[in-house]
N, C-alpha and C positions, 0 to 999 in steps of 0.2 A: 506492501499499498505506501505510495506518495502523500507528503506532504499537503498535496491539494486534494486527495480522496479522503484522508483521513477530515480533513475540512470538512468538505463537503460530508463525508459521515456524521463526523458530532453536530453538523448544520440541521440535517434531517433528524436525529434521535432528539435533540433539543425539540424542534417545530412540531414531533408527532408525539414526545413521550414525556420531553420535560418540561411543558408548555412553555417557557419561555428562558430565556438567560439571563442566571443570576446579574445584579449591577456587576460592573467589572471591579469595584470597590469589595464586597463581598468573593468574588472569582481569587480575587487578590489575597484576600484572607484565606480563602481554603486551598489556594496554592502555596503558601507559607505553612497552613496544618498536614498539608499531605509531603510536603519537603521534610517536615520535623519525625513525619511519622517513617520516611526512610530514612534519615538521618540515624531515627533510635535502633532499626533495623541493623545497619550497616555499623553504627558503634558495636554490637551486640558480637552482628556474626567477625567482623575483621576487628575490632578494637578491646580493648579490656574488658568491659563490661560485658556479665552473662544474662543469657535469657530470660526474664520473668515468666515465672508460670502462664500459661495460656499466649503466651506470646509468636507468634509463627516463624521460625526460621525459616523458611521457603516464603516470606513473604515479599522477598524483595521487588521481584518481579511486578507483584498485584500497586506495590506502591508507585514504581514508575511509571506503572499505567496510569493510576489515578493522577501522578504528575503531568503526564503528556495530556491526559483528557481536558483538563482544567487548563494549561496553558492554549490548548486547542481553542478551547471555549474562549479565553481573551484574545487571541491574534483575530477571532472570527468576529467579536466584540467591537476590536480596533479597526477593521479591514485593512490586517497585516496577511500577506502570502508569508507562511511559513516557510515555504519553498523559498521566495527570494532572500527572505529576511536570512536562512542559513545559509543562499551559494554566496550572498555576499561576507557573511561573517566569515565563511573558510576562503574566501579571498583576501579578505585582510587579514588574517590568520597567517595563511600563505605568505603572503606579500612579507608581513611583518618578522614574520618568523622561519624564512625558508633557512637560514644560516644560525642564526642564534640559538637553536636547539642543538644543532650539530656540533656546535665548538661549546657548548656547557659541560663543563668537567664535571659537575654533580649530576649528569645523564651520561656519563662515559667519552661525552667530545674532547676536542682538544685544545681549548681556549682556558686559560688560565684565569684563575678567580683574582678580583679586582676589589 
C-alpha cells in the first residue's frame, strides 16, 4: 500500500465508520498518546525495564499501526500528501547527509571527532 492509498483508505474509513475526523488538536493529543504507548513497549523490550502484568511484549507493531493511522488522519485534515512530504524529506536527508554518516567515526566512518 502506498502512502496515497493509505490516506485514501483512512479517509474512506473515517467517512463510513468514524463519522468524522476528530479535531487536529485532538488528533495531535492522540498521536502523542500512541507514541507514549509505543515508547513504553520499546523501553521494556529493548531497555532496562521489564514488562508489567498484562502488557503485550508483541504489541509494538500494533502501536506503530496506531501511530501511522493518527498521522494519516492529521495529514488528511491538513491537506498534506504523505508521499510528497516523505519524498522531500528523503531528498533533504540524502543531500545533507550523503557524506556525513559515512565519515562519522561513531558509525564506523573515517572522520575524526571534533
